[in-house]
N, CA, C and O atoms as a printed pandas DataFrame, in Angstrom:
     atom_number atom_name residue_name chain_id  residue_number  x_coord  y_coord  z_coord
0              1         N          MET        A               1  -66.705  -48.161   25.472
1              2        CA          MET        A               1  -67.512  -49.103   24.704
2              3         C          MET        A               1  -68.908  -49.263   25.319
3              4         O          MET        A               1  -69.903  -49.274   24.595
4              5         N          LYS        A               2  -68.987  -49.383   26.631
5              6        CA          LYS        A               2  -70.280  -49.569   27.273
6              7         C          LYS        A               2  -71.220  -48.405   26.973
7              8         O          LYS        A               2  -72.412  -48.611   26.745
8              9         N          ASN        A               3  -70.686  -47.180   26.973
9             10        CA          ASN        A               3  -71.495  -46.004   26.692
10            11         C          ASN        A               3  -72.058  -46.052   25.275
11            12         O          ASN        A               3  -73.225  -45.726   25.058
12            13         N          THR        A               4  -71.234  -46.456   24.314
13            14        CA          THR        A               4  -71.680  -46.572   22.927
14            15         C          THR        A               4  -72.779  -47.616   22.812
15            16         O          THR        A               4  -73.778  -47.391   22.129
16            17         N          LEU        A               5  -72.608  -48.746   23.466
17            18        CA          LEU        A               5  -73.615  -49.799   23.417
18            19         C          LEU        A               5  -74.924  -49.327   24.033
19            20         O          LEU        A               5  -76.000  -49.663   23.538
20            21         N          THR        A               6  -74.843  -48.559   25.096
21            22        CA          THR        A               6  -76.046  -48.022   25.733
22            23         C          THR        A               6  -76.793  -47.095   24.776
23            24         O          THR        A               6  -78.018  -47.157   24.674
24            25         N          HIS        A               7  -76.061  -46.245   24.085
25            26        CA          HIS        A               7  -76.686  -45.340   23.120
26            27         C          HIS        A               7  -77.304  -46.111   21.958
27            28         O          HIS        A               7  -78.398  -45.784   21.498
28            29         N          LYS        A               8  -76.608  -47.119   21.495
29            30        CA          LYS        A               8  -77.130  -47.932   20.398
30            31         C          LYS        A               8  -78.379  -48.690   20.827
31            32         O          LYS        A               8  -79.348  -48.774   20.074
32            33         N          THR        A               9  -78.355  -49.238   22.028
33            34        CA          THR        A               9  -79.506  -49.970   22.543
34            35         C          THR        A               9  -80.707  -49.031   22.734
35            36         O          THR        A               9  -81.841  -49.399   22.428
36            37         N          ALA        A              10  -80.458  -47.850   23.229
37            38        CA          ALA        A              10  -81.536  -46.871   23.406
38            39         C          ALA        A              10  -82.135  -46.494   22.046
39            40         O          ALA        A              10  -83.355  -46.420   21.904
40            41         N          PHE        A              11  -81.285  -46.261   21.059
41            42        CA          PHE        A              11  -81.768  -45.921   19.720
42            43         C          PHE        A              11  -82.550  -47.089   19.120
43            44         O          PHE        A              11  -83.597  -46.887   18.505
44            45         N          LEU        A              12  -82.051  -48.289   19.295
45            46        CA          LEU        A              12  -82.726  -49.471   18.775
46            47         C          LEU        A              12  -84.092  -49.665   19.450
47            48         O          LEU        A              12  -85.058  -50.053   18.793
48            49         N          SER        A              13  -84.170  -49.402   20.732
49            50        CA          SER        A              13  -85.449  -49.487   21.448
50            51         C          SER        A              13  -86.448  -48.484   20.890
51            52         O          SER        A              13  -87.615  -48.811   20.677
52            53         N          TRP        A              14  -85.986  -47.266   20.654
53            54        CA          TRP        A              14  -86.867  -46.249   20.066
54            55         C          TRP        A              14  -87.295  -46.664   18.665
55            56         O          TRP        A              14  -88.461  -46.523   18.298
56            57         N          LEU        A              15  -86.352  -47.171   17.887
57            58        CA          LEU        A              15  -86.646  -47.609   16.526
58            59         C          LEU        A              15  -87.687  -48.726   16.511
59            60         O          LEU        A              15  -88.476  -48.829   15.573
60            61         N          ALA        A              16  -87.688  -49.545   17.529
61            62        CA          ALA        A              16  -88.652  -50.644   17.622
62            63         C          ALA        A              16  -90.008  -50.175   18.149
63            64         O          ALA        A              16  -91.047  -50.584   17.632
64            65         N          ILE        A              17  -90.005  -49.332   19.160
65            66        CA          ILE        A              17  -91.271  -48.950   19.800
66            67         C          ILE        A              17  -92.071  -47.949   18.974
67            68         O          ILE        A              17  -93.301  -47.965   19.013
68            69         N          TYR        A              18  -91.397  -47.086   18.232
69            70        CA          TYR        A              18  -92.089  -46.048   17.467
70            71         C          TYR        A              18  -93.143  -46.616   16.509
71            72         O          TYR        A              18  -94.290  -46.172   16.547
72            73         N          PRO        A              19  -92.794  -47.577   15.658
73            74        CA          PRO        A              19  -93.834  -48.110   14.769
74            75         C          PRO        A              19  -94.927  -48.881   15.514
75            76         O          PRO        A              19  -96.085  -48.868   15.095
76            77         N          VAL        A              20  -94.576  -49.541   16.593
77            78        CA          VAL        A              20  -95.573  -50.292   17.357
78            79         C          VAL        A              20  -96.607  -49.344   17.962
79            80         O          VAL        A              20  -97.807  -49.611   17.903
80            81         N          ILE        A              21  -96.145  -48.248   18.536
81            82        CA          ILE        A              21  -97.067  -47.265   19.112
82            83         C          ILE        A              21  -97.971  -46.682   18.024
83            84         O          ILE        A              21  -99.170  -46.500   18.235
84            85         N          ASN        A              22  -97.393  -46.396   16.872
85            86        CA          ASN        A              22  -98.195  -45.851   15.776
86            87         C          ASN        A              22  -99.231  -46.842   15.263
87            88         O          ASN        A              22 -100.361  -46.459   14.962
88            89         N          ILE        A              23  -98.860  -48.090   15.163
89            90        CA          ILE        A              23  -99.800  -49.128   14.708
90            91         C          ILE        A              23 -100.934  -49.298   15.715
91            92         O          ILE        A              23 -102.104  -49.351   15.334
92            93         N          VAL        A              24 -100.595  -49.383   16.986
93            94        CA          VAL        A              24 -101.616  -49.510   18.025
94            95         C          VAL        A              24 -102.534  -48.292   18.014
95            96         O          VAL        A              24 -103.754  -48.430   18.111
96            97         N          SER        A              25 -101.954  -47.107   17.898
97            98        CA          SER        A              25 -102.768  -45.884   17.859
98            99         C          SER        A              25 -103.684  -45.863   16.646
99           100         O          SER        A              25 -104.848  -45.474   16.750
100          101         N          TYR        A              26 -103.175  -46.270   15.516
101          102        CA          TYR        A              26 -103.960  -46.247   14.288
102          103         C          TYR        A              26 -105.195  -47.145   14.396
103          104         O          TYR        A              26 -106.299  -46.750   14.022
104          105         N          PHE        A              27 -104.990  -48.350   14.910
105          106        CA          PHE        A              27 -106.083  -49.319   14.942
106          107         C          PHE        A              27 -107.002  -49.201   16.165
107          108         O          PHE        A              27 -108.180  -49.548   16.089
108          109         N          PHE        A              28 -106.473  -48.718   17.276
109          110        CA          PHE        A              28 -107.244  -48.746   18.520
110          111         C          PHE        A              28 -107.475  -47.381   19.150
111          112         O          PHE        A              28 -107.984  -47.304   20.268
112          113         N          ASP        A              29 -107.118  -46.315   18.470
113          114        CA          ASP        A              29 -107.220  -44.986   19.072
114          115         C          ASP        A              29 -108.649  -44.616   19.463
115          116         O          ASP        A              29 -108.869  -44.083   20.550
116          117         N          ASP        A              30 -109.613  -44.888   18.603
117          118        CA          ASP        A              30 -111.012  -44.548   18.921
118          119         C          ASP        A              30 -111.480  -45.263   20.181
119          120         O          ASP        A              30 -112.146  -44.671   21.031
120          121         N          LEU        A              31 -111.131  -46.521   20.292
121          122        CA          LEU        A              31 -111.502  -47.300   21.468
122          123         C          LEU        A              31 -110.751  -46.817   22.709
123          124         O          LEU        A              31 -111.347  -46.636   23.770
124          125         N          LEU        A              32 -109.456  -46.611   22.570
125          126        CA          LEU        A              32 -108.633  -46.216   23.716
126          127         C          LEU        A              32 -108.977  -44.832   24.247
127          128         O          LEU        A              32 -108.869  -44.585   25.449
128          129         N          MET        A              33 -109.385  -43.936   23.373
129          130        CA          MET        A              33 -109.696  -42.570   23.808
130          131         C          MET        A              33 -110.940  -42.524   24.696
131          132         O          MET        A              33 -111.168  -41.523   25.375
132          133         N          GLN        A              34 -111.730  -43.561   24.705
133          134        CA          GLN        A              34 -112.919  -43.623   25.557
134          135         C          GLN        A              34 -112.583  -44.048   26.987
135          136         O          GLN        A              34 -113.409  -43.922   27.891
136          137         N          ILE        A              35 -111.381  -44.546   27.180
137          138        CA          ILE        A              35 -110.947  -45.042   28.493
138          139         C          ILE        A              35 -110.186  -43.925   29.211
139          140         O          ILE        A              35 -109.438  -43.190   28.568
140          141         N          PRO        A              36 -110.358  -43.781   30.521
141          142        CA          PRO        A              36 -109.608  -42.761   31.263
142          143         C          PRO        A              36 -108.091  -42.936   31.080
143          144         O          PRO        A              36 -107.596  -44.051   30.919
144          145         N          LEU        A              37 -107.383  -41.829   31.107
145          146        CA          LEU        A              37 -105.947  -41.816   30.822
146          147         C          LEU        A              37 -105.152  -42.832   31.639
147          148         O          LEU        A              37 -104.351  -43.576   31.074
148          149         N          LEU        A              38 -105.352  -42.878   32.939
149          150        CA          LEU        A              38 -104.563  -43.794   33.776
150          151         C          LEU        A              38 -104.834  -45.252   33.430
151          152         O          LEU        A              38 -103.912  -46.068   33.432
152          153         N          VAL        A              39 -106.053  -45.581   33.140
153          154        CA          VAL        A              39 -106.396  -46.960   32.751
154          155         C          VAL        A              39 -105.829  -47.254   31.368
155          156         O          VAL        A              39 -105.319  -48.347   31.120
156          157         N          ARG        A              40 -105.918  -46.279   30.469
157          158        CA          ARG        A              40 -105.399  -46.436   29.105
158          159         C          ARG        A              40 -103.895  -46.703   29.122
159          160         O          ARG        A              40 -103.417  -47.609   28.440
160          161         N          THR        A              41 -103.154  -45.923   29.894
161          162        CA          THR        A              41 -101.703  -46.132   29.955
162          163         C          THR        A              41 -101.353  -47.442   30.657
163          164         O          THR        A              41 -100.357  -48.083   30.321
164          165         N          LEU        A              42 -102.163  -47.834   31.622
165          166        CA          LEU        A              42 -101.959  -49.125   32.275
166          167         C          LEU        A              42 -102.123  -50.265   31.270
167          168         O          LEU        A              42 -101.297  -51.177   31.227
168          169         N          ILE        A              43 -103.169  -50.219   30.474
169          170        CA          ILE        A              43 -103.420  -51.252   29.462
170          171         C          ILE        A              43 -102.320  -51.259   28.413
171          172         O          ILE        A              43 -101.783  -52.313   28.072
172          173         N          LEU        A              44 -101.988  -50.081   27.904
173          174        CA          LEU        A              44 -100.957  -50.004   26.870
174          175         C          LEU        A              44  -99.604  -50.513   27.370
175          176         O          LEU        A              44  -98.926  -51.257   26.662
176          177         N          SER        A              45  -99.215  -50.128   28.556
177          178        CA          SER        A              45  -97.934  -50.595   29.078
178          179         C          SER        A              45  -97.961  -52.095   29.384
179          180         O          SER        A              45  -96.955  -52.782   29.205
180          181         N          ALA        A              46  -99.098  -52.602   29.841
181          182        CA          ALA        A              46  -99.214  -54.036   30.116
182          183         C          ALA        A              46  -99.122  -54.871   28.840
183          184         O          ALA        A              46  -98.694  -56.025   28.879
184          185         N          VAL        A              47  -99.519  -54.292   27.721
185          186        CA          VAL        A              47  -99.438  -54.998   26.438
186          187         C          VAL        A              47  -98.089  -54.757   25.759
187          188         O          VAL        A              47  -97.452  -55.694   25.280
188          189         N          LEU        A              48  -97.662  -53.494   25.722
189          190        CA          LEU        A              48  -96.474  -53.142   24.947
190          191         C          LEU        A              48  -95.156  -53.593   25.577
191          192         O          LEU        A              48  -94.238  -53.978   24.853
192          193         N          VAL        A              49  -95.041  -53.555   26.881
193          194        CA          VAL        A              49  -93.770  -53.947   27.510
194          195         C          VAL        A              49  -93.446  -55.419   27.258
195          196         O          VAL        A              49  -92.334  -55.714   26.820
196          197         N          PRO        A              50  -94.361  -56.355   27.511
197          198        CA          PRO        A              50  -94.030  -57.752   27.180
198          199         C          PRO        A              50  -93.832  -57.975   25.672
199          200         O          PRO        A              50  -92.962  -58.744   25.265
200          201         N          LEU        A              51  -94.634  -57.305   24.861
201          202        CA          LEU        A              51  -94.475  -57.425   23.409
202          203         C          LEU        A              51  -93.084  -56.977   22.983
203          204         O          LEU        A              51  -92.426  -57.652   22.191
204          205         N          MET        A              52  -92.640  -55.855   23.500
205          206        CA          MET        A              52  -91.301  -55.361   23.175
206          207         C          MET        A              52  -90.216  -56.279   23.723
207          208         O          MET        A              52  -89.241  -56.567   23.029
208          209         N          THR        A              53  -90.374  -56.738   24.953
209          210        CA          THR        A              53  -89.338  -57.531   25.611
210          211         C          THR        A              53  -89.175  -58.916   25.001
211          212         O          THR        A              53  -88.052  -59.372   24.785
212          213         N          TYR        A              54  -90.278  -59.582   24.724
213          214        CA          TYR        A              54  -90.208  -60.984   24.316
214          215         C          TYR        A              54  -90.376  -61.230   22.821
215          216         O          TYR        A              54  -90.053  -62.316   22.340
216          217         N          VAL        A              55  -90.870  -60.254   22.086
217          218        CA          VAL        A              55  -91.107  -60.470   20.658
218          219         C          VAL        A              55  -90.265  -59.533   19.795
219          220         O          VAL        A              55  -89.448  -59.984   18.992
220          221         N          ILE        A              56  -90.465  -58.251   19.962
221          222        CA          ILE        A              56  -89.881  -57.285   19.035
222          223         C          ILE        A              56  -88.388  -57.060   19.261
223          224         O          ILE        A              56  -87.615  -57.112   18.305
224          225         N          MET        A              57  -87.968  -56.814   20.490
225          226        CA          MET        A              57  -86.547  -56.554   20.728
226          227         C          MET        A              57  -85.645  -57.735   20.382
227          228         O          MET        A              57  -84.558  -57.508   19.851
228          229         N          PRO        A              58  -86.028  -58.975   20.651
229          230        CA          PRO        A              58  -85.163  -60.073   20.187
230          231         C          PRO        A              58  -84.986  -60.080   18.664
231          232         O          PRO        A              58  -83.903  -60.385   18.166
232          233         N          ILE        A              59  -86.037  -59.750   17.936
233          234        CA          ILE        A              59  -85.938  -59.687   16.473
234          235         C          ILE        A              59  -85.005  -58.549   16.065
235          236         O          ILE        A              59  -84.114  -58.737   15.236
236          237         N          TYR        A              60  -85.213  -57.374   16.648
237          238        CA          TYR        A              60  -84.369  -56.226   16.308
238          239         C          TYR        A              60  -82.920  -56.464   16.725
239          240         O          TYR        A              60  -82.000  -56.097   15.993
240          241         N          THR        A              61  -82.708  -57.067   17.880
241          242        CA          THR        A              61  -81.351  -57.347   18.335
242          243         C          THR        A              61  -80.638  -58.286   17.365
243          244         O          THR        A              61  -79.456  -58.109   17.069
244          245         N          LYS        A              62  -81.358  -59.271   16.881
245          246        CA          LYS        A              62  -80.784  -60.194   15.907
246          247         C          LYS        A              62  -80.497  -59.479   14.583
247          248         O          LYS        A              62  -79.441  -59.679   13.983
248          249         N          LEU        A              63  -81.434  -58.651   14.132
249          250        CA          LEU        A              63  -81.255  -57.929   12.872
250          251         C          LEU        A              63  -80.076  -56.957   12.925
251          252         O          LEU        A              63  -79.359  -56.793   11.937
252          253         N          PHE        A              64  -79.875  -56.311   14.079
253          254        CA          PHE        A              64  -78.835  -55.297   14.223
254          255         C          PHE        A              64  -77.636  -55.804   15.022
255          256         O          PHE        A              64  -76.873  -55.013   15.576
256          257         N          GLU        A              65  -77.475  -57.108   15.078
257          258        CA          GLU        A              65  -76.436  -57.741   15.879
258          259         C          GLU        A              65  -75.023  -57.206   15.562
259          260         O          GLU        A              65  -74.268  -56.866   16.472
260          261         N          LYS        A              66  -74.689  -57.139   14.313
261          262        CA          LYS        A              66  -73.337  -56.682   13.933
262          263         C          LYS        A              66  -73.134  -55.210   14.276
263          264         O          LYS        A              66  -72.052  -54.824   14.719
264          265         N          TRP        A              67  -74.155  -54.389   14.077
265          266        CA          TRP        A              67  -74.047  -52.972   14.402
266          267         C          TRP        A              67  -73.910  -52.779   15.910
267          268         O          TRP        A              67  -73.166  -51.906   16.356
268          269         N          LEU        A              68  -74.608  -53.572   16.685
269          270        CA          LEU        A              68  -74.511  -53.448   18.145
270          271         C          LEU        A              68  -73.144  -53.865   18.664
271          272         O          LEU        A              68  -72.680  -53.338   19.675
272          273         N          GLU        A              69  -72.498  -54.799   17.991
273          274        CA          GLU        A              69  -71.195  -55.286   18.446
274          275         C          GLU        A              69  -70.057  -54.332   18.084
275          276         O          GLU        A              69  -69.024  -54.330   18.753
276          277         N          LYS        A              70  -70.227  -53.520   17.036
277          278        CA          LYS        A              70  -69.177  -52.576   16.629
278          279         C          LYS        A              70  -69.055  -51.462   17.635
279          280         O          LYS        A              70  -70.013  -51.089   18.313
280          281         N          GLU        A              71  -67.830  -50.933   17.713
281          282        CA          GLU        A              71  -67.584  -49.800   18.627
282          283         C          GLU        A              71  -67.968  -48.519   18.026
283          284         O          GLU        A              71  -67.826  -47.473   18.660
């Protein structure tokens, strides 16, 4: 069961992060491409990790609650 939950959680994380990365890229790509790679990834991770942890994943976890509980 734990292995299944891990796979489901990993898939759910990807399902949540994929649109967020695309939205950020769409709106801020021109600006971000002017910043050096290491600084750009530092900024993106500093914004996206808390956003995913405290905003998006709780919503997705609630939406997919029954699917996550099934074996």
